[in-house]
C-alpha positions in Angstrom: -35.7 -6.8 0.3 -36.3 -5.8 -3.3 -34.2 -3.4 -5.3 -36.6 -0.4 -5.1 -36.9 -0.7 -1.3 -33.2 -1.0 -0.9 -32.5 2.0 -3.1 -34.9 4.1 -1.2 -33.5 2.9 2.2 -29.9 3.8 1.0 -30.8 7.0 -0.7 -29.8 5.9 -4.1 -31.5 4.6 -7.2 -32.2 1.1 -8.5 -30.2 2.0 -11.6 -27.1 2.6 -9.4 -27.6 -0.7 -7.6 -27.9 -2.5 -10.9 -24.7 -0.8 -12.1 -22.9 -2.1 -9.0 -24.1 -5.6 -9.6 -23.4 -5.5 -13.4 -19.8 -4.3 -12.7 -19.4 -7.0 -10.0 -18.9 -4.5 -7.2 -21.3 -6.5 -5.1 -22.3 -10.1 -5.3 -25.3 -11.0 -7.5 -28.2 -11.2 -5.1 -30.5 -14.2 -4.9 -33.7 -14.1 -7.0 -37.2 -14.9 -5.8 -39.5 -17.2 -7.8 -40.8 -14.2 -9.7 -37.3 -13.1 -10.7 -37.0 -10.1 -8.3 -33.6 -9.5 -6.7 -33.7 -10.3 -2.9 -31.1 -8.4 -0.9 -29.8 -9.6 2.5 -28.8 -7.6 5.5 -25.2 -8.4 4.6 -25.8 -6.9 1.1 -27.3 -3.8 2.7 -24.3 -3.3 5.0 -21.9 -3.7 2.1 -23.8 -1.3 -0.1 -24.1 1.3 2.7 -20.3 1.2 3.2 -19.7 1.3 -0.6 -22.0 4.3 -1.0 -20.5 6.0 2.1 -17.0 5.6 0.7 -18.1 7.0 -2.6 -19.6 10.0 -0.8 -16.1 10.6 0.6 -15.0 10.9 -3.1 -13.0 7.7 -3.1 -12.6 6.1 -6.5 -15.2 3.5 -7.2 -12.8 0.6 -7.5 -11.1 1.5 -4.2 -14.5 2.0 -2.5 -15.7 -1.4 -3.8 -12.5 -3.2 -2.7 -12.7 -1.7 0.8 -16.4 -2.6 1.1 -15.6 -6.1 0.0 -12.8 -6.5 2.5 -15.1 -5.4 5.3 -17.9 -7.7 4.1 -15.3 -10.5 4.4 -14.7 -9.6 8.0 -11.4 -7.8 7.4 -12.5 -4.4 8.6 -9.2 -3.9 10.5 -7.4 -4.0 7.2 -10.0 -1.5 5.8 -9.2 0.9 8.6 -5.5 1.0 7.7 -6.1 1.5 4.0 -8.8 4.0 4.8 -6.4 6.1 6.9 -4.0 6.3 3.9 -6.8 7.1 1.5 -8.1 9.9 3.7 -4.6 11.5 3.9 -4.2 11.3 0.2 -7.7 12.8 -0.3 -7.1 15.6 2.1 -3.8 16.5 0.5 -5.5 16.6 -2.9 -8.3 18.7 -1.5 -5.9 21.3 0.0 -4.2 21.5 -3.4 -7.5 22.0 -5.2 -8.6 24.6 -2.6 -5.4 26.5 -3.3 -6.1 26.4 -7.0 -9.6 27.6 -6.5 -8.5 30.5 -4.3 -6.0 31.5 -7.0 -8.7 31.3 -9.7 -11.1 33.3 -7.6 -8.5 36.0 -7.1 -7.6 36.1 -10.8 -11.3 36.3 -11.8 -11.9 39.1 -9.2 -9.0 41.1 -10.7 -10.2 40.5 -14.2 -13.7 41.6 -13.3 -12.3 44.8 -11.7 -10.3 45.5 -14.8 -13.3 45.0 -17.1 -15.4 47.3 -14.8 -12.6 49.9 -15.3 -13.1 49.7 -19.0 -10.1 47.6 -19.9 -10.4 45.4 -23.0 -10.6 41.6 -22.2 -8.1 40.0 -24.4 -4.9 41.6 -23.0 -6.1 40.9 -19.5 -6.9 37.2 -20.1 -3.6 36.5 -22.0 -1.4 38.8 -19.8 2.0 37.2 -19.6 1.1 34.3 -22.0 3.0 35.7 -24.9 6.3 35.9 -22.9 5.9 32.3 -21.7 5.3 30.9 -25.2 7.9 33.1 -26.9 10.7 31.6 -24.7 
């Protein structure tokens, strides 16, 4: 299968696939006589896993390592590492969600104060002077 067909099948771009190849995140595919890349079913499975792991927001190097392990037949090891990565990712998401909720509350309060005619600077910097004066 050629790179354009593979990209379409996986919902990505040929540019992304070349990036993975260039950065050695997948083995260099065989080339046909005319120089086109020819991907195998094993390449497709590996790329599908790599892309899926990236969609879970795993770092590229970690996703590539896990996809490589699975391609080598060590998917049981991938399962263990993936459990740990999932827990870390969920902990990070909960922290980020808390930060976003706080930010939303602060913005809503600020919007209300502005609507009431308050000047913006004191509202935005409220409490900052005391922190920096200490």
